[in-house]
C-alpha positions in Angstrom: 0.0 0.0 0.0 1.4 3.4 -1.0 1.7 6.3 1.5 -1.1 8.2 -0.4 -3.6 5.4 -0.2 -6.6 6.2 2.0 -8.2 3.4 3.9 -11.8 3.7 4.9 -13.6 1.6 7.4 -16.6 -0.3 6.2 -19.8 1.6 7.0 -21.4 -1.6 8.0 -18.7 -2.2 10.7 -19.2 1.3 12.0 -22.9 0.6 12.3 -22.3 -2.7 14.1 -19.9 -1.0 16.6 -22.2 1.9 17.2 -25.2 -0.5 17.8 -23.1 -2.6 20.3 -21.8 0.4 22.1 -25.3 2.0 22.4 -26.8 -1.2 23.7 -23.9 -1.7 26.2 -24.5 1.8 27.4 -28.2 1.0 27.9 -29.4 3.8 25.6 -32.2 3.9 23.1 -31.7 5.5 19.7 -33.6 8.7 20.8 -31.6 8.9 24.0 -28.3 8.6 22.2 -29.4 11.0 19.5 -30.3 13.7 22.1 -27.0 13.2 24.0 -25.0 13.3 20.7 -26.8 16.3 19.3 -27.8 14.5 16.1 -31.1 13.2 14.8 -32.5 9.8 15.6 -32.5 9.2 11.9 -28.7 9.7 11.8 -28.2 7.1 14.5 -30.6 4.7 12.6 -28.9 5.3 9.3 -25.5 4.5 10.7 -26.6 1.4 12.6 -28.5 0.0 9.6 -26.1 1.2 6.9 -29.1 2.7 5.1 -27.3 5.3 3.1 -24.2 3.2 2.4 -22.0 6.3 3.1 -19.8 7.3 5.9 -21.2 9.5 8.7 -19.5 12.8 9.1 -16.7 13.3 11.5 -18.8 15.7 13.5 -21.6 13.1 13.8 -19.1 10.4 15.0 -17.4 12.9 17.4 -20.8 13.7 19.0 -21.8 10.0 19.2 -18.4 9.0 20.6 -18.6 11.7 23.2 -22.1 10.7 24.2 -21.0 7.1 24.6 -17.8 7.9 26.5 -15.6 6.4 23.9 -13.3 7.6 21.1 -13.9 8.3 17.4 -11.2 5.7 16.6 -13.0 3.0 18.5 -16.2 3.7 16.5 -14.3 4.0 13.1 -11.8 1.2 13.5 -12.6 -1.0 16.6 -9.7 -3.4 17.2 -7.1 -2.5 19.8 -9.1 0.7 20.7 -12.1 -1.4 21.7 -15.2 0.4 22.7 -15.6 1.0 26.4 -18.4 3.0 27.9 -18.5 4.8 31.2 
């Protein structure tokens, strides 16, 4: 892979990680949306991979903050596994 290659996480993986983190935090979609400052539709679109696009960085930042985790954990998972407060 060259230095200028951009690697994107799968939008499906992001949705799966978001769903698992939300459930682990004991939050409904409306509750998470309110805490993250996004619409409930944005949460549902990410979790269900409805738009087959990547959510914005601002959306992921708000969701990560609301869940007490990092953007990296939502984007990539792996070593930076999602933990909720």
